N, C-alpha and C positions, 0 to 999 in steps of 0.2 A: 490470229481473229479477224481482224478486216479481211484477210482475203479471203475468208471462207464466207463473208459476209456478202461478199463481191457478186460471188459463185452462184449462191443461196437462191437469190431471186431468180436470174436465166433460169436457172436447173429448176425451180417452181413451175416459173411462165412454161418453160419446155413440153414438163409433165404434163401441166393443165391444158395447152392446146391438143398434146397427142392423145388424149384420154377425151378431146371432144372431139378431137377434126381424124383422126386414125380410122374408128366403124367409117366415116362416111368416103374414107379416098381407097378404102377395102371394097367398098361396096360399086362405086362407082368403075374400079378398075373389073370388079365380077360382072359388070354388065358388059363387060367385051369377050367374056369366056365363051368358049365354043362348047362347051360341057353343058349338061341339061342338069345337073347338079349344082345348085349354088356354092354350096362350099368346097370345091373340089376343082381345082385349074388343067385343065384339058391342053399338058404340055404338048400332045401327039399332033395338036394343030395350031394353027396362026390366031389372032385376036380376030372375031369377028363383028358385025352389024346385025346381024339376023336377027338378036334379041329385039332390036329396034325398029327392025322393017317389022317385023310381027307384031310388034306393038304397035304400032299405025293403024294396022289390018285389023284391031281387035275394035269392032265397034262398041262393045260394051264399056273399055276404059275410054274412048275418044267419047263418046255421049255421057260419063260420067264429068269426063275431065272439061267439057264445055259448062256442064253446067255448073260444079265448082267455080269457074271461071266468073260465069255470070255473076253469082251468087255474091263472091269474094269482091268485087269490084262493086255493087252496088250496094253490099255491107260497109265497104271503106267509105263509100260516098256520102253515105246517110249518116255512117257513124262521125264522118270528120264535122260534117254539117251542127248537128247535136252537141257535140262533145265540144263542139268552139262555144257554141253557144251557153253548153253548161257552166264550161270554164270561167266565159267572160263574165257569167251572173253572180258564179260565186267569189268573182277576185273583185272584180269591178262597182258590184253595187251594195258593198260593204252590208251590214245586217237586216236584212228582209224579214218577215213572216214566210215562214216553212222554208228560209235558208238551210237550219239544219237537216231539215227533211230532205232537201234535195242534195246537200252533200253526203248525208246516209244512203241515200237510194243509189246515188251514181259509184259509192263507195263498195256498197255492198255486191255486185259479182265480182269484185275483182279478191274476196277472200271465199265466198259463197262457194261449195262443190259442185261440179259441173254436173252429177249424177241430180243432184237437190234441183240448180239449173231447169235441166233439161225435161223434167218429171212436173213441175211447178207449170212451166211453157205450153208443156201435150195438156195437162188438166184445163188450164186457159183457153186454147184454142178452141178444146170439145166444148166447154161451156157456152163461148163466143157464139160457135155453130148453132147451139142447140138454142139459142137465145135472141139469136138476127142472121142466121143463117151465115154467118161469115167469119174465118177463111170456112170455103166449102172445099171440107178435106183438107190434108196437109201435101204439101207440097212447097214449089218456087218460093212462095209468099210466107209460109209457115218460118221457114228454114231461115228466111233474111231477118223477119223480124226476131227470131231468138238467135242470131248472128248480132244483131243492133244490140240488144239486149247488154250484153256483157261486151263486145268493142268499144261502146260510146265513154264506158268506163276509163279504160283504157286511156282514150282519145281526151277526155276531158282530165287524168290528171298532166297529161302531159304538155297540154295548154296552160294547165293553174301551174306548174312549173315555169313556163318560158314566161308568163305573164307578171310571177312574181318575182323579176328579176327587171321590168321591162320598167325604160326609161320615161316617165310620163310628162318631162318638160317638152320630149318632142310634140307629143300632139298639142300639149296647151302651148307652143309657140303656134303651130299651123292653127290653131283656132284664133289666136290673135292678131294673125296674117288674114283673118275673113274669111278662112275655111268652115264648113258646116261641118257638123258632127259626124254624116253618113261619110262626106268627102276625106272628111280624116281616119275614118275608121278603113278604106279603101285605101287611099292612097298611103298611108303612114304606119296602121297598126298591121293592116293584114298582109303587109310585104316583110312586116320585120319578124312577125310570126309564125310567117312560113314554112321555114325548115320544123318547126314543131308542128304543124299542120302537115307535111310531107310525110315526118316521123311517124305522125298519127295514119295516115290512111296506110302506108306500108303496114305497119304493126296492128292494124283492122283487117286488112287484106292477108295477111301471113294466118292472123287467128281464126279466120274464116275458112281460110282454105285446107288447112290442117286440122279441122276439128271434126272428132266423132262422134262422142258420149251427147252432144246436146243435137248435133242433127239427127243423131236415131232418133229421139224421142219428138222431132222435127218434123221428118223426110216421111212421105206417105208410099206407097208402093212403085210408083210411077218416077219418083226423083231421088235417085240414087247417088251419094255426091262420091267424087273418088276419094275422101279417103275411107267410104264405107267400102269401096269397093276394095281395095287395097288388104284392109284391114281383114272382109271375108276370103280373100285371097290367103293372105298370113296364116288363119286358121287353119286351110285344109294344107299348107302345105306352100311355101315360097318356091316361086319360078322363074327363071331366070329374067324374064321380061317386067318383072317386080321390081328388079335393081335399074333396070334400063329407064322404066319410068323414075323411080326413086332418082335418077341421076339427073333427068330431065328437068324435077320438079326444083333441085339444088342450084342448078346453073340459072334457071328461071329466076328463082329468088334470091339468087348470090350479085346477077347482073342488076338486079333490080334497086339492090341494095348497092353497088358499087357507084350506076348511073346517079343516084339520086345524092350521095357523097360528095359529088365533082359536080352537081350541079348546085350542091348548096356552098361550097368550097366557091366556085366563082362568083355565088352571089355574094358571100362576103365580101371579096375582096375588092368587088365592084361598089359595095354598099362602102369601102373603107376609103375607096379612091372619091367617091362622091363626096364622104364627109371631109378629106383633106382638101377637095379644091373646095368646101362651102365656108371652110376654117382653114386662110393661108398662112 
């Protein structure tokens, strides 16, 4: 019985990872397929990079990728600022008037269906354009606002969880030594919650990068994001250059996650050494 238990967890773990990553690996392999059929491997010819070459020559995909990259970066930066402020308010300021409403509003996008969020944002933009003339049409601005609406909710949750286990005695010690509140925040609080901020930034970037439903409601005729282009191509039939595009997207996201993990680990080790030097 003990032997069976010892092998049960690794076996289930292997099945779980296979279920998640085998489709991605097969997509990466087929991006080098010489055949135009994405599900049939051309064994008569060697693997090729022609689909990657054709991908970079596709002006529609390249312009959509640049648009998605800009929107995702802007969305991540704004979401991190607003989510961090909301998390600090919910954790540090105790019970204040409107706290329950703020908590409910920040958590609502987490449980609300995307189609409801997208429809409500579309109605809001149309009403604002009629009343005040802004935003004039739908495009980058409306997509970014719509993405920030649900991305900052995830950042708020991450910052709240990090601040819940925060050692406030470090801030108190800094203030006892004469540091002003804003100095304490930038020199003590911010570096300690930086791993959570980076996690929130990466999550917001990824959520914006691959969003389709909300983007379709908030986008205009001249603002087609990359996921929208891919979705339209899949509906008409998957072509091999879509596999190449998806492979590049996976590599970009994986590189960002790995780089941030190494950075966070190095920061934790440096902080641990500083604590050891401070407390010999």
